[in-house]
Phi, psi and omega in degrees: 000321181292318180296321178294318180295327181297325185052237183275000183269007182292133173199162176257128179081192182261122180248097184286339182280320181238088187290320181074187183275141174281121183269122180231013181246176180065220181296336180286349172285340181261321183217139176284341187224058185295327180291316179296322177298317178299315181298316177302312181296324178299312181290323176296316178298320178299318176297314182297325179288316185270324179074004181279143181303323181300324179288329174293318178297313178302315181299315181297316180297316180296314181298316179295316179298315180292325177297319177297320177297318179299317179300316178297315181295320180295322176297316179297314181297319179297319179291319185280323188241357179063219184296332182303000000 
């Protein structure tokens, strides 16, 4: 759903040179970070299925890493698109 909503604005990371259109429709009307939420849920689910401590550690590392990425992206989006 996120990839379909992205249309031509898909990119990996922050691209300051080619900002593209701010997507606020589709799944992005519900969440600013649907792909990151899916990744978090995937790692949490993997831990819950396996129950091994290593999967809990992986989930925690991924969640913290993605949260840091979200903070960077939100700062960029606020600067690039303002209130929108």
